[in-house]
Each structure stands twice: as structure tokens, then as C-alpha cells.
C-alpha positions in Angstrom: 8.4 26.6 -18.9 9.3 23.2 -20.1 6.5 20.6 -19.5 8.8 18.3 -17.6 9.8 21.1 -15.2 6.1 21.8 -14.7 5.7 18.2 -13.4 8.5 18.4 -10.9 6.4 19.8 -8.0 4.0 16.9 -8.5 6.8 14.3 -8.4 8.4 15.9 -5.3 5.1 15.9 -3.4 4.5 12.3 -4.5 7.9 11.1 -3.3 7.3 12.7 0.1 3.9 11.0 0.3 5.4 7.6 -0.5 7.8 8.0 2.5 5.0 8.3 5.0 4.3 4.8 6.5 0.7 3.6 6.0 -1.2 0.4 5.5 0.5 -0.2 2.1 4.0 0.1 3.7 3.1 -2.1 6.7 1.5 -5.0 4.7 4.5 -5.0 2.3 7.0 -5.1 5.1 5.1 -7.8 6.9 5.1 -10.1 3.9 8.8 -9.3 3.1 10.0 -10.1 6.6 7.7 -13.0 7.6 7.4 -14.8 4.3 9.8 -14.1 1.4 11.2 -11.5 -0.9 8.9 -12.9 -3.6 5.8 -12.4 -1.6 6.8 -8.9 -0.5 7.4 -8.0 -4.1 4.0 -9.3 -5.1 2.3 -7.4 -2.4 4.1 -4.2 -3.5 3.0 -4.9 -7.0 -0.6 -5.3 -5.9 -0.4 -1.9 -4.1 1.1 -0.3 -7.2 -1.7 -1.8 -9.4 -4.4 -0.3 -7.1 -2.6 3.0 -7.3 -2.8 2.7 -11.1 -6.5 2.4 -10.8 -6.8 5.5 -8.5 -4.4 7.7 -10.4 -6.0 6.9 -13.8 -9.6 7.3 -12.7 -8.8 10.5 -10.7 -7.8 12.0 -14.0 -11.3 11.4 -15.3 -13.3 12.8 -12.4 -13.8 9.8 -10.1 -13.5 12.1 -7.1 -16.6 14.0 -8.3 -18.5 10.7 -8.7 -17.6 9.5 -5.2 -18.6 12.8 -3.7 -22.0 12.7 -5.4 -22.8 9.0 -4.9 -22.3 8.8 -1.2 -23.4 5.1 -0.9 -20.6 4.1 -3.4 -18.0 6.0 -1.3 -19.3 4.3 1.9 -19.4 0.9 0.3 -15.7 1.2 -0.8 -14.8 2.7 2.6 -16.4 0.0 4.7 -15.1 -2.8 2.5 -11.6 -1.5 2.9 -12.1 -1.1 6.7 -13.3 -4.7 6.9 -10.2 -5.9 4.9 -7.8 -4.0 7.1 -9.5 -5.5 10.2 -9.1 -8.9 8.7 -5.4 -8.3 8.1 -5.1 -7.0 11.7 -6.8 -10.1 13.2 -4.5 -12.3 11.1 -1.5 -10.5 12.5 -2.8 -10.7 16.1 -3.4 -14.5 15.7 0.1 -14.9 14.3 1.5 -13.1 17.4 0.1 -15.8 19.6 2.1 -18.5 17.9 5.4 -19.3 19.4 8.4 -17.6 17.7 10.8 -20.0 15.9 14.0 -20.9 17.7 17.4 -19.6 16.6 18.1 -22.8 14.7 14.9 -22.5 12.7 14.4 -20.9 9.3 14.1 -17.1 9.5 10.8 -17.2 7.7 7.5 -18.5 8.8 6.9 -22.0 7.4 4.2 -21.1 4.9 3.6 -22.9 1.6 4.0 -20.6 -1.3 0.5 -19.9 -2.6 -0.5 -18.7 -6.0 1.1 -15.4 -7.0 -2.3 -13.8 -7.6 -3.4 -14.4 -4.1 -0.4 -12.7 -2.6 -0.8 -9.8 -5.2 -4.4 -9.5 -4.1 -3.4 -8.7 -0.6 -1.6 -5.5 -1.7 -4.3 -4.6 -4.2 -7.2 -4.9 -1.8 -5.3 -3.0 0.9 -4.9 0.0 -1.3 -8.1 -0.2 -3.4 -10.2 -0.3 -0.3 -9.3 3.2 0.7 -11.4 5.7 -1.3 -9.5 8.6 0.3 -6.8 7.7 -2.2 -9.1 9.0 -4.9 -9.5 12.3 -3.1 -5.7 12.5 -2.4 -4.8 12.0 -6.0 -7.5 14.3 -7.2 -6.3 17.1 -4.9 -2.7 16.5 -5.9 -3.5 16.7 -9.6 -5.7 19.8 -9.3 -3.1 21.6 -7.2 0.1 20.7 -9.0 -0.8 19.9 -12.6 -1.0 22.8 -15.0 -4.5 24.0 -15.9 -6.0 21.9 -18.8 -2.9 19.6 -19.2 -2.5 17.7 -22.4 -3.3 14.1 -22.5 0.3 13.1 -23.0 1.2 15.1 -19.9 -1.5 13.4 -17.8 -0.2 10.0 -19.0 3.4 10.9 -18.3 2.5 12.1 -14.8 0.6 8.8 -14.0 3.4 6.6 -15.5 6.2 8.3 -13.6 4.3 8.3 -10.3 3.6 4.5 -10.7 7.3 3.9 -11.6 8.3 5.8 -8.4 5.9 3.8 -6.3 7.2 0.5 -7.8 10.8 1.5 -7.1 10.0 2.5 -3.6 8.3 -0.8 -2.7 11.1 -2.6 -4.4 13.6 -0.9 -2.1 11.4 -1.6 0.9 11.1 -5.3 0.0 14.9 -5.7 -0.6 15.8 -4.0 2.7 13.2 -5.8 4.9 13.9 -9.2 3.4 17.6 -9.1 4.2 18.7 -12.0 6.5 19.7 -9.6 9.3 16.3 -8.0 9.3 14.4 -11.3 9.2 16.5 -12.5 12.1 15.4 -9.5 14.1 11.8 -10.1 13.1 12.2 -13.8 14.2 13.4 -12.8 17.6 10.7 -10.1 18.1 8.0 -11.9 16.1 5.2 -11.8 18.7 5.7 -8.2 19.6 6.0 -7.0 16.0 2.9 -9.0 14.9 0.9 -7.8 17.9 1.8 -4.1 17.2 1.2 -4.5 13.5 -2.2 -6.2 14.2 -3.2 -3.4 16.5 -2.2 -0.7 14.0 -4.3 -2.4 11.2 -7.3 -2.7 13.5 -7.0 0.9 14.5 -6.7 2.0 10.9 -9.7 -0.1 10.1 -11.7 1.6 12.8 -10.6 5.0 11.7 -11.5 4.3 8.1 -14.9 2.9 9.1 -15.9 5.9 11.2 -14.6 8.7 9.0 
């Protein structure tokens, strides 16, 4: 069987996993709708950068390390939970502010900060979830051929990261459209409140698992 064909099940499973909404999706959407397409793209890039860390290290046995060093797993897990809770509280506080009028700009009036700070939001959202290491480890062990060549491992990681970058690009473009931001502006309080509650709930789940 051709090596590329052998990787197809992995890519199909990964594409389905990307479609499932989670913290990465929510934080990207929030920045794309409430701030700008630039900020949404930077958050998506941060998420993809963290995925690069998890996929690459999973190839070299990080899952085994985390399973043996329980305090390291707990540290990453609790740090990630705290950061999700922080994002949730930010969103809840934003929901208490009055929504802009129809004549106002469709975005929140927020000064554009350094790109690295916006990128960091996406990176920390993903890197703070050690379950990602277990997910990628199980995905590779189940769908990669036994004892794959180094070039095949590199190809798998590169294609998966490219797929993630393309997906978040599509999300950012769609959710930063003027029509979508107008809807967000009208329902800002409700959307931010729901988003904040979801982040806090996810933080609590991550902290107690």
C-alpha cells in the first residue's frame, strides 16, 4: 500500500476532530467577532502552534512521560484550567457592559495590542490541556503504521498542522464577516455570557478530571 494512502485514515479522523467545537474554536470565534479578523487569525495561529508542540512531542513518547510523572500532568492540567477560568471571567465581565448601538462600530473598541499577546491567548488555551497529548498519542498509535519512518511521521504532523491552520482560517473569515459581527453586536451580552459560562464549565471539568 502506498504510504500516502496509509495516512488517509489519520487525516480523516483528524478532520472530524477539528470540526468538534471546543475551547480552541470558541476563543478563536470570540476574538474574530468581537475584535478583528487579525486578532482572530493570531489566536488561531497560537492554537495551531500549541498543536505543533503536542503532535511533535507525542511522536516521541510525551504521553508516557505524563502518565508516569503525575505531578507534571496535574500541573499542566490545573494551569490550563485556571487559564480557561480566566477567559471565562473576562467574557462574563464583557457581557455586563452595554452593547454598542446600531450606529456604533461592529467591533469592540479595543486598542490593537502586540501581536504576540493575542497569539499567546490561542497558544495557552491549547497548551494548557494535557489531554491533547493523550489524544494525539492514541490517534498516532491507532492509525499510523507500525514503526513508521521518520519522514512519514514528519509528513503526518505537517499535514495535520496545515489542516488545522486552514480550518481556523475558514472560521476566522466566516465569523469576521460584517453580517456576523452585526449579529454579535446585537446579541453581545447573551453571547458573551454563554461563552463565559462554557469556559468556566470547561475549566471546572479540566480541573476535576
